[in-house]
C-alpha positions as CSV (number, residue, x, y, z in Angstrom):
1,M,39.9,-9.9,32.6
2,R,36.2,-10.3,33.2
3,N,34.9,-13.2,35.2
4,L,32.8,-15.3,32.8
5,D,31.2,-18.7,32.9
6,A,32.7,-19.9,29.6
7,M,31.5,-23.5,29.3
8,G,33.4,-25.3,26.5
9,Y,36.0,-22.6,26.1
10,D,38.8,-23.0,23.6
11,A,41.8,-23.4,25.8
12,S,44.2,-22.1,23.1
13,K,42.4,-18.7,22.8
14,T,42.4,-15.6,25.0
15,D,38.7,-15.3,25.9
16,P,38.0,-14.1,29.5
17,L,37.5,-17.0,31.8
18,Y,36.6,-17.4,35.5
19,K,39.3,-15.7,37.4
20,H,40.5,-12.1,37.9
21,V,44.3,-12.0,38.6
22,P,45.7,-8.8,37.2
23,F,49.4,-9.8,37.8
24,Y,52.3,-10.5,35.5
25,I,56.0,-11.2,35.7
26,T,58.8,-9.9,33.5
27,K,62.2,-11.4,33.3
28,T,65.0,-9.0,32.3
29,T,67.0,-9.9,29.2
30,S,70.1,-7.9,30.1
31,D,73.3,-10.0,30.1
32,E,74.3,-8.3,33.4
33,S,71.2,-9.2,35.3
34,G,68.9,-12.2,35.5
35,A,66.5,-10.4,37.8
36,S,62.7,-10.4,37.4
37,F,59.9,-8.2,38.6
38,G,56.2,-8.6,39.1
39,V,53.4,-6.0,38.7
40,F,50.1,-6.4,40.5
41,Y,47.3,-4.0,39.7
42,D,45.1,-4.3,42.8
43,N,41.9,-3.3,41.0
44,L,38.7,-5.5,40.8
45,A,37.1,-3.7,37.9
46,S,37.2,-5.4,34.5
47,C,40.5,-4.8,32.8
48,W,42.7,-5.6,29.8
49,F,46.3,-6.4,29.2
50,D,48.1,-5.7,25.9
51,L,51.3,-7.7,26.0
52,G,53.2,-6.2,23.1
53,N,51.0,-7.2,20.2
54,E,49.9,-3.7,19.0
55,L,51.9,-2.4,16.0
56,D,52.6,1.3,15.6
57,N,55.0,2.8,13.1
58,Y,56.0,5.5,15.6
59,H,56.4,3.4,18.7
60,I,58.3,0.3,19.7
61,K,56.3,-2.6,21.1
62,Y,54.9,-1.9,24.5
63,R,52.8,-3.5,27.2
64,S,49.8,-1.7,28.6
65,Y,47.1,-2.2,31.3
66,R,43.7,-0.6,31.1
67,A,40.9,-0.8,33.7
68,E,37.2,0.0,33.2
69,D,37.0,1.8,36.5
70,G,38.4,2.0,40.0
71,D,41.7,3.1,41.6
72,L,45.1,2.3,40.4
73,D,46.8,0.6,43.3
74,L,50.0,-0.8,42.0
75,Y,52.3,-3.3,43.7
76,F,55.8,-3.7,42.2
77,M,57.9,-6.6,43.4
78,Y,61.5,-7.2,42.6
79,G,63.1,-10.7,42.7
80,E,66.4,-12.4,42.0
81,S,64.4,-15.0,40.2
82,I,60.9,-15.6,38.7
83,K,60.1,-18.0,41.5
84,N,61.0,-15.3,44.1
85,V,58.5,-12.9,42.5
86,T,55.8,-15.5,42.5
87,Q,56.5,-16.3,46.2
88,Q,56.3,-12.6,47.1
89,F,52.9,-12.4,45.4
90,V,51.6,-15.4,47.2
91,R,52.7,-14.0,50.6
92,L,51.1,-10.7,49.7
93,T,47.8,-12.4,49.0
94,G,47.7,-14.7,52.0
95,G,49.6,-18.0,51.2
96,T,48.2,-21.4,50.3
97,A,45.6,-23.3,52.3
98,F,46.8,-26.6,53.7
99,G,44.0,-28.9,52.9
100,P,43.5,-32.5,54.2
101,K,45.5,-35.3,52.5
102,W,42.3,-36.8,51.1
103,S,41.8,-33.7,49.0
104,L,44.8,-34.9,46.9
105,G,43.3,-38.3,46.1
106,Y,41.1,-39.1,43.1
107,S,37.8,-37.3,43.3
108,G,34.9,-38.5,41.1
109,S,32.2,-36.3,39.7
110,T,29.7,-35.9,36.9
111,M,26.6,-33.9,36.3
112,Q,24.7,-37.0,35.0
113,Y,24.5,-38.7,38.4
114,T,22.8,-35.9,40.2
115,D,20.6,-35.0,37.2
116,A,19.2,-38.5,37.1
117,P,15.9,-39.4,38.9
118,N,17.7,-42.2,40.8
119,S,20.6,-40.0,41.9
120,Q,21.3,-41.6,45.3
121,E,21.3,-45.1,43.7
122,L,23.8,-44.0,41.1
123,L,26.0,-42.1,43.6
124,E,26.2,-45.1,46.0
125,G,26.8,-47.3,43.0
126,F,29.9,-45.3,42.0
127,V,31.5,-46.4,45.3
128,D,30.7,-50.0,44.6
129,Q,32.1,-49.7,41.0
130,C,35.3,-48.3,42.3
131,A,35.8,-51.3,44.5
132,E,34.8,-53.7,41.6
133,H,37.3,-52.2,39.2
134,G,40.1,-51.7,41.7
135,I,40.1,-47.9,41.4
136,P,41.3,-46.0,44.5
137,C,39.1,-43.0,45.3
138,D,39.0,-40.4,48.1
139,S,36.0,-38.3,47.4
140,F,33.0,-37.5,45.2
141,Q,31.7,-34.1,44.2
142,L,27.9,-33.7,44.0
143,S,26.9,-31.6,41.1
144,S,24.0,-29.2,41.6
145,G,21.3,-31.6,40.3
146,Y,20.7,-32.8,43.9
147,T,19.0,-29.4,44.5
148,S,16.7,-29.4,41.5
149,I,13.0,-28.8,41.1
150,G,12.2,-29.8,37.5
151,D,15.2,-28.8,35.4
152,K,16.3,-25.9,37.5
153,R,18.7,-25.7,40.4
154,Y,18.0,-24.2,43.8
155,V,20.8,-23.8,46.3
156,F,20.3,-25.4,49.7
157,N,17.2,-27.3,48.5
158,W,17.5,-31.1,48.6
159,N,15.5,-33.0,46.0
160,Y,14.3,-35.8,48.2
161,E,12.9,-37.7,45.2
162,K,16.4,-38.0,43.8
163,V,18.2,-38.3,47.1
164,P,15.7,-39.8,49.6
165,N,18.1,-39.9,52.5
166,P,21.2,-37.6,52.3
167,N,22.5,-38.8,55.7
168,A,22.4,-42.5,54.6
169,M,24.1,-41.6,51.4
170,S,26.9,-39.8,53.3
171,D,27.2,-42.8,55.6
172,H,27.6,-45.1,52.6
173,F,30.5,-43.0,51.3
174,H,32.1,-42.7,54.7
175,A,31.9,-46.4,55.4
176,H,34.0,-46.9,52.2
177,G,36.5,-44.2,53.1
178,L,35.2,-41.5,50.7
179,K,34.3,-37.9,51.5
180,L,31.6,-35.8,49.8
181,A,31.7,-32.3,48.4
182,A,28.5,-30.5,47.5
183,N,27.9,-27.9,44.8
184,I,26.5,-24.6,46.0
185,K,25.7,-21.4,44.0
186,P,25.4,-17.8,45.1
187,C,22.3,-16.9,43.0
188,L,18.7,-17.7,43.9
189,L,16.2,-18.1,41.0
190,H,13.2,-16.0,41.4
191,D,10.9,-19.0,42.0
192,H,13.3,-20.4,44.6
193,P,11.3,-21.6,47.6
194,R,13.2,-19.2,49.8
195,F,13.5,-16.3,47.5
196,D,10.9,-14.1,49.3
197,E,12.5,-14.8,52.6
198,V,15.9,-13.7,51.4
199,K,14.5,-10.7,49.6
200,E,12.6,-9.6,52.7
201,K,15.9,-9.8,54.8
202,G,17.7,-7.6,52.2
203,L,20.4,-10.1,51.4
204,F,20.6,-9.6,47.7
205,I,22.6,-7.1,45.7
206,K,20.2,-4.3,44.8
207,D,19.2,-2.9,41.4
208,S,21.0,0.3,40.5
209,E,17.8,2.4,40.3
210,Y,15.1,0.7,42.3
211,D,14.9,-0.8,45.8
212,V,14.6,-4.4,44.5
213,P,17.1,-7.3,44.0
214,E,19.2,-7.0,40.9
215,N,18.1,-9.3,38.1
216,S,20.5,-11.6,36.3
217,V,20.1,-14.5,33.8
218,F,21.3,-17.5,35.7
219,W,21.0,-21.1,34.5
220,D,18.4,-20.2,31.8
221,A,16.2,-18.3,34.2
222,D,16.0,-15.1,36.1
223,G,17.8,-14.9,39.5
224,S,19.4,-12.5,42.0
225,H,22.8,-12.7,43.5
226,L,23.5,-12.8,47.2
227,D,25.6,-9.9,48.6
228,F,28.5,-11.2,50.6
229,T,29.5,-7.7,51.6
230,N,26.4,-7.8,53.9
231,P,27.2,-9.5,57.3
232,E,23.6,-10.8,57.4
233,T,24.0,-12.5,54.1
234,I,27.2,-14.2,55.4
235,K,25.3,-15.4,58.5
236,W,22.4,-16.8,56.4
237,W,24.8,-18.5,54.1
238,Q,26.9,-20.1,56.9
239,D,23.7,-21.3,58.7
240,N,22.6,-23.1,55.6
241,V,26.0,-24.6,54.9
242,K,25.9,-26.1,58.3
243,E,22.3,-27.2,58.4
244,Q,21.7,-28.3,54.8
245,L,25.1,-29.8,54.1
246,L,27.5,-30.4,57.0
247,E,24.8,-31.8,59.3
248,K,23.8,-34.2,56.5
249,G,27.3,-35.6,56.4
250,I,28.7,-33.5,53.6
251,D,32.4,-32.9,54.1
252,S,33.2,-30.0,51.8
253,T,31.8,-27.1,49.8
254,W,32.1,-26.8,46.1
255,N,31.6,-23.0,45.5
256,D,30.5,-22.9,41.9
257,N,29.0,-20.6,39.3
258,N,30.3,-17.7,41.3
259,E,31.4,-15.4,38.5
260,Y,28.8,-12.8,39.4
261,E,27.8,-12.0,35.8
262,I,25.8,-9.0,36.8
263,W,25.5,-6.7,33.8
264,D,24.0,-3.9,35.7
265,K,27.4,-2.6,36.7
266,S,25.9,0.0,39.0
267,A,23.9,-2.6,41.0
268,R,24.5,-1.7,44.6
269,C,26.4,-3.8,47.2
270,F,26.0,-3.2,50.9
271,G,29.8,-2.8,51.1
272,F,30.0,-3.6,54.9
273,G,28.1,-0.4,55.5
274,K,29.5,1.8,52.7
275,E,27.5,1.1,49.5
276,I,29.5,0.4,46.4
277,P,28.6,-0.6,42.8
278,V,29.2,-4.2,41.9
279,G,31.2,-3.2,38.9
280,L,34.0,-2.2,41.2
281,I,34.1,-5.4,43.3
282,R,32.6,-8.1,41.1
283,P,35.5,-10.6,41.7
284,L,35.5,-9.8,45.4
285,Q,32.0,-11.4,45.8
286,P,33.3,-15.0,45.1
287,L,36.2,-14.4,47.5
288,L,33.8,-13.4,50.3
289,M,31.6,-16.4,49.4
290,M,34.4,-18.9,49.7
291,R,35.5,-17.2,52.9
292,A,32.0,-17.6,54.4
293,S,32.0,-21.3,53.4
294,Y,35.5,-21.7,54.9
295,E,34.4,-20.2,58.2
296,A,31.3,-22.3,58.3
297,Q,33.3,-25.5,57.9
298,T,35.9,-24.5,60.5
299,E,33.1,-23.6,63.0
300,F,31.4,-26.9,62.4
301,A,34.5,-29.0,62.7
302,P,37.2,-26.9,64.4
303,E,39.5,-29.8,64.8
304,L,39.7,-30.5,61.0
305,R,41.5,-28.6,58.2
306,P,38.7,-27.5,55.8
307,Y,38.8,-28.4,52.1
308,L,36.9,-26.2,49.7
309,I,36.7,-25.8,45.9
310,S,35.9,-22.6,44.0
311,R,35.8,-22.0,40.3
312,S,35.9,-18.2,40.3
313,G,37.8,-15.7,42.4
314,C,40.6,-13.2,42.6
315,P,43.9,-12.8,44.4
316,G,43.5,-14.2,47.9
317,M,41.4,-17.2,46.9
318,N,44.6,-19.3,47.3
319,R,44.3,-19.0,51.1
320,Y,40.9,-20.8,51.1
321,V,40.4,-23.1,48.2
322,Q,41.6,-25.6,45.6
323,T,40.6,-24.5,42.1
324,W,40.5,-25.7,38.5
325,S,40.4,-24.3,35.0
326,G,36.7,-24.6,34.6
327,D,34.4,-26.3,32.0
328,N,36.9,-27.3,29.3
329,R,36.0,-28.9,26.0
330,T,36.9,-32.5,25.2
331,N,39.7,-32.5,22.7
332,W,43.5,-32.7,22.4
333,T,43.8,-28.9,22.3
334,S,42.3,-28.6,25.8
335,L,44.7,-31.3,27.1
336,K,47.7,-29.4,25.7
337,Y,46.7,-25.9,26.6
338,N,45.2,-26.7,30.0
339,I,48.8,-27.5,31.0
340,K,49.9,-24.0,30.0
341,M,46.9,-22.4,31.7
342,G,47.8,-24.4,34.9
343,L,51.4,-23.2,34.9
344,G,50.2,-19.6,34.4
345,M,47.8,-19.9,37.3
346,S,50.6,-21.4,39.4
347,L,53.0,-18.5,38.6
348,S,50.1,-16.3,39.7
349,G,49.9,-17.8,43.1
350,L,47.2,-20.4,42.6
351,Y,49.3,-23.5,43.4
352,N,46.6,-26.1,44.3
353,L,44.9,-26.6,41.0
354,G,43.9,-29.1,38.3
355,H,41.6,-29.5,35.3
356,D,38.4,-31.5,34.5
357,V,40.2,-34.7,33.4
358,G,38.7,-36.1,30.2
359,G,37.1,-32.9,29.3
360,F,33.8,-31.5,30.6
361,S,31.7,-30.6,27.6
362,G,31.2,-31.9,24.0
363,D,31.8,-35.4,22.8
364,K,33.0,-38.0,25.2
365,P,36.7,-38.7,25.0
366,D,37.9,-41.7,22.9
367,P,40.0,-44.3,24.7
368,E,43.4,-42.8,23.7
369,L,42.5,-39.3,24.6
370,F,41.0,-40.4,27.9
371,A,44.0,-42.4,28.8
372,R,46.4,-39.6,28.1
373,W,44.3,-37.1,30.0
374,V,44.2,-39.3,33.1
375,Q,48.0,-39.8,32.9
376,N,48.4,-36.0,32.8
377,G,45.7,-35.4,35.5
378,V,47.4,-37.7,38.1
379,M,50.4,-35.4,37.9
380,H,48.5,-32.3,39.0
381,P,47.7,-31.3,42.6
382,R,43.9,-31.6,41.9
383,F,42.8,-34.8,40.2
384,T,39.1,-34.9,39.3
385,I,37.3,-36.6,36.4
386,H,34.3,-34.5,35.7
387,S,32.0,-34.3,32.7
388,W,28.7,-33.3,31.1
389,N,29.0,-35.1,27.7
390,D,26.6,-34.2,24.9
391,D,25.5,-37.8,24.5
392,G,24.7,-38.2,28.2
393,S,27.6,-40.6,28.8
394,V,29.8,-40.3,31.9
395,N,33.5,-40.0,32.1
396,E,34.4,-42.8,34.6
397,P,37.6,-44.7,35.0
398,W,36.0,-47.8,33.6
399,M,34.2,-46.0,30.7
400,H,36.4,-47.7,28.1
401,P,37.2,-51.3,29.1
402,T,40.1,-51.4,26.6
403,V,42.1,-48.8,28.6
404,T,40.7,-49.4,32.1
405,P,44.0,-51.2,33.1
406,I,45.9,-48.2,31.8
407,I,43.7,-45.9,33.9
408,R,44.1,-48.1,36.9
409,D,47.9,-48.1,36.6
410,A,48.0,-44.3,36.2
411,M,46.0,-44.0,39.4
412,K,48.3,-46.4,41.2
413,I,51.3,-44.1,40.4
414,R,49.2,-41.2,41.8
415,Y,48.7,-43.0,45.1
416,Q,52.2,-44.3,45.2
417,L,53.4,-40.7,44.9
418,L,50.8,-39.3,47.3
419,P,53.3,-38.9,50.2
420,Y,55.4,-36.8,47.8
421,I,52.4,-34.7,46.5
422,Y,51.3,-34.2,50.1
423,D,54.7,-33.0,51.1
424,S,54.6,-30.6,48.1
425,L,51.3,-29.2,49.4
426,Y,52.9,-28.7,52.8
427,Q,55.9,-27.0,51.2
428,A,53.5,-24.7,49.3
429,H,51.7,-23.9,52.6
430,T,54.8,-23.3,54.7
431,H,57.5,-22.1,52.2
432,D,55.4,-20.8,49.3
433,E,56.9,-23.3,46.9
434,P,54.8,-23.8,43.7
435,M,53.5,-27.3,43.2
436,L,53.2,-27.0,39.4
437,R,56.4,-25.5,38.1
438,P,57.4,-24.6,34.5
439,T,60.8,-26.1,33.7
440,F,62.4,-22.6,33.7
441,L,61.3,-21.9,37.3
442,D,64.2,-23.9,38.7
443,H,66.6,-23.5,35.7
444,E,66.6,-19.9,34.7
445,H,70.2,-20.2,33.7
446,D,69.2,-22.7,31.0
447,E,67.8,-20.7,28.1
448,N,66.4,-23.8,26.5
449,T,63.8,-24.1,29.3
450,F,62.2,-20.9,28.0
451,I,61.5,-22.5,24.6
452,E,57.8,-23.4,24.2
453,N,57.2,-27.0,25.5
454,D,54.6,-29.2,27.1
455,D,56.7,-30.3,30.1
456,Y,56.5,-29.2,33.7
457,L,57.7,-30.1,37.2
458,L,55.4,-31.5,39.9
459,G,57.1,-30.4,43.0
460,K,60.8,-29.8,42.8
461,D,61.8,-33.3,41.8
462,L,59.5,-34.9,39.2
463,L,59.7,-33.9,35.5
464,V,56.4,-34.7,33.7
465,A,56.4,-35.1,29.9
466,S,52.7,-35.4,29.0
467,V,51.7,-36.9,25.7
468,V,49.4,-34.3,24.1
469,E,49.4,-35.5,20.5
470,E,47.1,-38.2,19.1
471,G,49.0,-41.4,18.1
472,Q,52.3,-40.3,19.6
473,R,54.3,-43.3,21.0
474,E,57.7,-41.7,21.3
475,R,58.5,-38.4,23.1
476,D,61.4,-36.0,22.9
477,I,62.2,-34.5,26.3
478,Y,64.6,-31.7,27.0
479,L,66.3,-32.3,30.3
480,P,66.8,-29.0,32.1
481,N,70.4,-28.4,33.1
482,N,70.4,-29.0,36.8
483,E,74.1,-30.1,36.6
484,A,73.2,-33.4,38.2
485,G,71.1,-35.3,35.6
486,W,67.7,-37.1,35.6
487,Y,66.6,-40.6,36.2
488,D,63.8,-42.4,34.3
489,F,61.2,-43.0,36.9
490,Y,60.3,-46.5,35.6
491,T,63.7,-48.0,34.6
492,G,66.1,-46.1,36.8
493,Q,68.2,-45.1,33.7
494,W,70.3,-42.0,34.4
495,Y,70.6,-39.2,31.8
496,S,72.9,-36.3,31.7
497,A,71.3,-32.8,32.0
498,G,71.1,-30.2,29.3
499,N,70.3,-32.7,26.6
500,T,67.2,-33.8,24.6
501,I,66.4,-37.4,24.8
502,S,63.9,-39.6,23.0
503,V,62.0,-42.0,25.2
504,A,59.3,-44.5,24.5
505,A,55.8,-43.2,25.3
506,P,53.5,-46.3,24.9
507,L,49.9,-45.7,25.6
508,E,50.4,-47.6,28.9
509,R,52.4,-44.8,30.6
510,I,53.4,-41.2,30.8
511,P,57.1,-40.3,30.5
512,L,58.3,-39.3,33.9
513,L,61.8,-38.5,35.3
514,A,63.2,-37.8,38.7
515,R,65.9,-35.3,39.6
516,A,69.3,-36.7,40.5
517,G,70.0,-35.9,44.1
518,A,66.3,-36.3,45.1
519,V,64.7,-38.5,47.7
520,I,61.0,-39.1,47.0
521,P,58.7,-40.7,49.5
522,T,56.3,-43.4,48.2
523,S,53.5,-45.5,49.6
524,A,52.5,-49.1,48.8
525,R,48.9,-48.4,49.9
526,I,46.8,-48.1,46.7
527,A,43.6,-47.1,48.4
528,N,41.9,-44.0,49.9
529,T,44.0,-42.0,52.4
530,N,43.8,-43.2,56.0
531,A,46.7,-42.5,58.3
532,Q,45.8,-45.5,60.5
533,K,46.0,-47.9,57.6
534,D,48.9,-46.2,55.8
535,D,51.5,-48.7,57.2
536,S,54.1,-48.6,54.4
537,R,56.6,-46.0,53.3
538,G,59.4,-46.1,50.8
539,L,62.2,-43.8,49.9
540,N,63.1,-43.7,46.2
541,I,66.7,-42.6,46.3
542,Y,68.2,-41.0,43.2
543,P,71.9,-40.5,44.0
544,L,74.3,-38.1,42.4
545,Q,76.5,-39.8,39.8
546,G,79.7,-38.2,41.1
547,V,80.8,-36.4,44.2
548,G,78.4,-34.1,45.9
549,Q,75.7,-33.7,48.5
550,T,72.0,-32.7,48.7
551,Q,69.5,-32.1,51.4
552,C,65.7,-32.4,51.7
553,S,62.9,-32.7,54.2
554,I,59.8,-34.8,54.0
555,F,56.7,-34.0,56.0
556,D,53.8,-36.2,57.2
557,D,51.1,-36.1,59.8
558,D,47.6,-37.5,60.4
559,G,46.4,-35.9,57.2
560,E,43.5,-33.9,58.4
561,S,43.9,-32.2,61.8
562,N,45.6,-29.0,62.9
563,G,47.8,-31.0,65.2
564,Y,50.8,-30.4,63.0
565,L,50.9,-26.8,64.3
566,T,51.7,-28.0,67.8
567,G,54.2,-30.8,66.9
568,N,51.9,-33.6,65.9
569,H,53.8,-34.4,62.7
570,I,56.9,-36.3,61.5
571,T,59.5,-34.5,59.5
572,L,62.4,-36.4,58.1
573,N,65.5,-34.3,57.4
574,I,67.7,-36.1,54.9
575,E,71.3,-35.3,53.9
576,M,72.7,-37.3,51.0
577,V,76.5,-37.4,50.4
578,C,77.8,-39.2,47.4
579,D,81.2,-40.1,46.2
580,N,82.7,-42.7,43.9
581,N,82.2,-45.6,46.3
582,T,79.4,-44.8,48.7
583,I,76.0,-43.2,49.0
584,T,75.6,-41.9,52.5
585,L,72.2,-40.8,54.0
586,N,71.9,-39.1,57.4
587,I,68.3,-39.1,58.5
588,T,67.0,-37.2,61.5
589,R,63.4,-36.7,62.5
590,T,61.5,-34.1,64.4
591,G,57.9,-34.0,65.6
592,D,55.8,-36.2,67.9
593,F,53.5,-37.9,65.3
594,L,53.7,-41.7,65.3
595,P,52.7,-43.0,61.9
596,A,51.3,-46.4,61.1
597,Y,54.5,-47.2,59.2
598,N,57.6,-47.8,61.4
599,T,60.1,-48.5,58.6
600,L,61.2,-47.0,55.3
601,T,62.0,-49.2,52.4
602,L,65.2,-48.0,50.7
603,N,65.0,-48.1,46.9
604,L,67.9,-47.4,44.6
605,P,68.1,-47.6,40.8
606,N,68.9,-51.2,39.8
607,S,72.0,-50.1,38.1
608,E,73.5,-48.5,41.3
609,K,76.4,-50.6,42.7
610,R,77.8,-48.2,45.3
611,Q,77.5,-49.1,48.9
612,L,74.5,-47.6,50.7
613,I,75.2,-46.3,54.2
614,V,72.3,-44.9,56.3
615,N,73.0,-43.3,59.7
616,G,76.3,-45.2,59.9
617,N,75.0,-48.7,59.0
618,T,75.2,-50.5,55.7
619,Y,72.0,-51.4,53.7
620,Q,71.2,-53.2,50.6
621,N,68.7,-52.1,47.9
622,G,65.2,-52.9,49.2
623,D,66.2,-53.1,52.8
624,A,64.0,-51.5,55.5
625,F,65.3,-48.7,57.7
626,S,63.7,-48.4,61.1
627,L,62.3,-45.0,62.0
628,S,63.6,-45.6,65.5
629,A,67.1,-45.4,64.0
630,A,66.5,-41.8,62.9
631,K,68.3,-39.5,65.3
């Protein structure tokens, strides 16, 4: 583990990438115990794990951990289940940030727009093209080209030739319901207009031998890294976040290129008054960077929940940011193995994550690969299409007209399910429930779920079967044994659990199943998130086939404020009781929030013939239940 900026990495290999999380989980194989344990080596020096691949004639296979330096602070956590171990690790490292609802919508991004000489025109044109093509979008991420002088990038420096009026650009996005996130970097090139100012203030990490800023190669030039263990650096950074970004209408910070690739391992950090070599705390610097950005945003807009993005980090980044798997390469291998990387990150406490949909570097995706990647991407907490294609093209929803309707339909499903995904984020924040879940996480008793596969759960109730092979139009899916069965999300067909089924996987859709016993909230609003305009809500009810009962809760609020902490939310508590003749729902509500929707459309599978009773009254499939009837 060594934080590296590995652009175009091979997702199937084991090269070091962006994050430093020295934590792993072991499940016991004893017949007498299904317990698990987690081991966290709280050491920020570069380290290695050998997970049983070393052969020795005199020793059985073993796992080992080796660190380059530092102390051995070891946390051991026992759990009745794998999920319990992950939850303990999340609690130990600070929980999951509860970002605004708009952070879960589609976010556009590309390096080409901000690198172009007419950047502001292209950026504002993206908003118009979304409207033209019927693509719902909640935000756009400004790549670092907006800070350029020539072909180099200079943090907190607006290129007013490319972006003549940042405030007007922000106004244009806001008028159409979109937010803006801006890329910022923790390294100043030596010809940065403000380098001498920062050097004079002593805000850089210092060389190991001389009283000068450390020197690193950064974006094809020489630069020096800011030292976030210095309170004066933090203040300088926060002042610039507010003045150069937030006051210009930028809504969020994208903390990028923060791997701190400083090869002078003895370069000196201020250490909050106790000098320490960077080699001992390299992954800590991005954590302190994102914390500084987080505090700047909360100070600027204390009434709003902040949303931040960071590429690099260490345990604890989960309490500040949403993250992603970095600059992946455009191919089917990345699509397949990014899923596994995401599940690994989720098991390691990074719940709010996604990938660069379509692939970041290399050739542009062909229509089939792009369609499959979008279908997979909409089923992740973070959904961003981002690219830097070799031929200068841009990954946009409308880039291939032949599949644009497919892209639009996938995004429609995303926005229909946004109430469910938002509730999953709330469950992650309040109950440490993973959002992306390997199929074994909820079905450890089912040995088949430990067999290598490409499936996963989004939240507790949706089984996602991504198509990761070119030309595949039929998909075998193993249905984890939940003892209740699964429903086809599109047709309502029920399937028994613990079996492998074969379903059609036309290019037009991703196979998707819902857990029997679940109640999934949906919205008819296929547009950017706006609590005042979100005036529809449905409940997709997936009843048990036999006799039994289930319970769930569904959370909603205004989507952006801290009011939920003082009761400004609506939480529906739903108990479902099924027998051979009836499906009975008891719905109660708590909280003071008054949503724009005042009814819930009750949706059952078309094949369901049992009588539906909600709070003592009989309803038909498709009827509306008034929230005022909730006790």
